[in-house]
VEXKOLLO-42464 format. One record per residue (C-alpha): residue in three letters; x, y, z. Coordinates in Angstrom, 2 decimals. Layout:
// VEXKOLLO-42464
+------+---------+---------+---------+
: rest :       u :       v :       w :
+------+---------+---------+---------+
:  ALA :       X :       Y :       Z :
...
+------+---------+---------+---------+
//
This chain:
// VEXKOLLO-42464
+------+---------+---------+---------+
: rest :       u :       v :       w :
+------+---------+---------+---------+
:  MET :  102.25 :  111.97 :   98.71 :
:  ALA :   99.87 :  114.16 :  100.72 :
:  LYS :   98.86 :  113.08 :  104.21 :
:  LYS :   95.34 :  111.64 :  104.28 :
:  GLU :   92.81 :  113.33 :  106.54 :
:  LEU :   89.45 :  112.39 :  107.97 :
:  PHE :   87.12 :  114.83 :  109.70 :
:  ILE :   84.78 :  114.07 :  112.59 :
:  GLU :   81.80 :  116.42 :  112.44 :
:  HIS :   78.92 :  116.76 :  114.89 :
:  ARG :   75.58 :  116.71 :  113.11 :
:  GLU :   73.15 :  118.55 :  115.37 :
:  GLN :   69.96 :  117.74 :  113.49 :
:  GLU :   70.75 :  114.03 :  113.32 :
:  GLY :   72.31 :  113.96 :  116.79 :
:  ASP :   75.30 :  111.92 :  115.69 :
:  TYR :   78.87 :  112.28 :  114.43 :
:  ALA :   79.96 :  111.90 :  110.82 :
:  VAL :   83.29 :  110.61 :  109.54 :
:  ARG :   83.99 :  112.58 :  106.38 :
:  ARG :   86.80 :  112.73 :  103.82 :
:  PRO :   87.82 :  116.21 :  102.62 :
:  GLY :   85.50 :  117.38 :   99.84 :
:  ALA :   83.19 :  114.36 :  100.11 :
:  PRO :   79.51 :  115.16 :   99.64 :
:  ARG :   78.47 :  112.35 :  102.03 :
:  ALA :   79.80 :  110.88 :  105.24 :
:  SER :   81.88 :  107.71 :  105.07 :
:  ALA :   80.28 :  106.60 :  108.35 :
:  THR :   78.15 :  107.91 :  111.21 :
:  GLU :   78.32 :  106.98 :  114.88 :
:  PRO :   76.28 :  108.00 :  117.93 :
:  THR :   79.27 :  109.37 :  119.88 :
:  GLN :   82.42 :  111.30 :  119.05 :
:  ALA :   84.61 :  108.56 :  120.56 :
:  GLU :   82.97 :  105.91 :  118.38 :
:  ALA :   83.38 :  108.11 :  115.30 :
:  ILE :   87.10 :  108.55 :  116.03 :
:  GLU :   87.47 :  104.77 :  116.44 :
:  ARG :   85.58 :  104.18 :  113.16 :
:  ALA :   87.77 :  106.72 :  111.35 :
:  ARG :   90.86 :  104.82 :  112.51 :
:  GLU :   89.34 :  101.61 :  111.14 :
:  ILE :   88.55 :  103.25 :  107.79 :
:  GLU :   91.98 :  104.87 :  107.32 :
:  PRO :   94.53 :  103.84 :  110.00 :
:  ASP :   97.25 :  106.23 :  108.79 :
:  ALA :   95.03 :  109.29 :  108.32 :
:  ALA :   95.24 :  112.44 :  110.39 :
:  ILE :   91.93 :  112.62 :  112.25 :
:  LEU :   90.60 :  116.12 :  112.84 :
:  VAL :   87.73 :  116.60 :  115.27 :
:  GLU :   85.28 :  119.46 :  115.01 :
:  ARG :   85.37 :  121.59 :  118.13 :
:  VAL :   83.74 :  124.94 :  117.70 :
:  ARG :   84.34 :  127.43 :  120.48 :
:  ASN :   85.06 :  131.11 :  120.81 :
:  THR :   88.65 :  132.03 :  121.52 :
:  ASP :   89.83 :  135.08 :  123.44 :
:  ARG :   90.49 :  136.75 :  120.09 :
:  GLY :   86.85 :  136.41 :  119.07 :
:  SER :   87.53 :  133.99 :  116.22 :
:  ARG :   86.36 :  130.40 :  115.93 :
:  ASP :   88.64 :  127.47 :  116.74 :
:  LYS :   87.20 :  124.69 :  114.62 :
:  TRP :   89.48 :  121.65 :  114.10 :
:  ARG :   91.83 :  119.82 :  116.42 :
:  LYS :   93.51 :  116.43 :  116.63 :
:  PRO :   92.06 :  114.09 :  119.28 :
+------+---------+---------+---------+
//
């Protein structure tokens, strides 16, 4: 069985953080802070791998997008 994943994405226009399942067209939940979104993701799917969006430039010029909290 494949490991379940949940993504925490910052939504700039809305100013909040979305908890999203892979391939889902809509967020499972939204929270005002990243910490609250991570906590909510753990409530939704306790055994899931939670991946947090962190976009930054690396020294190689590519984007580093997802990390585990």
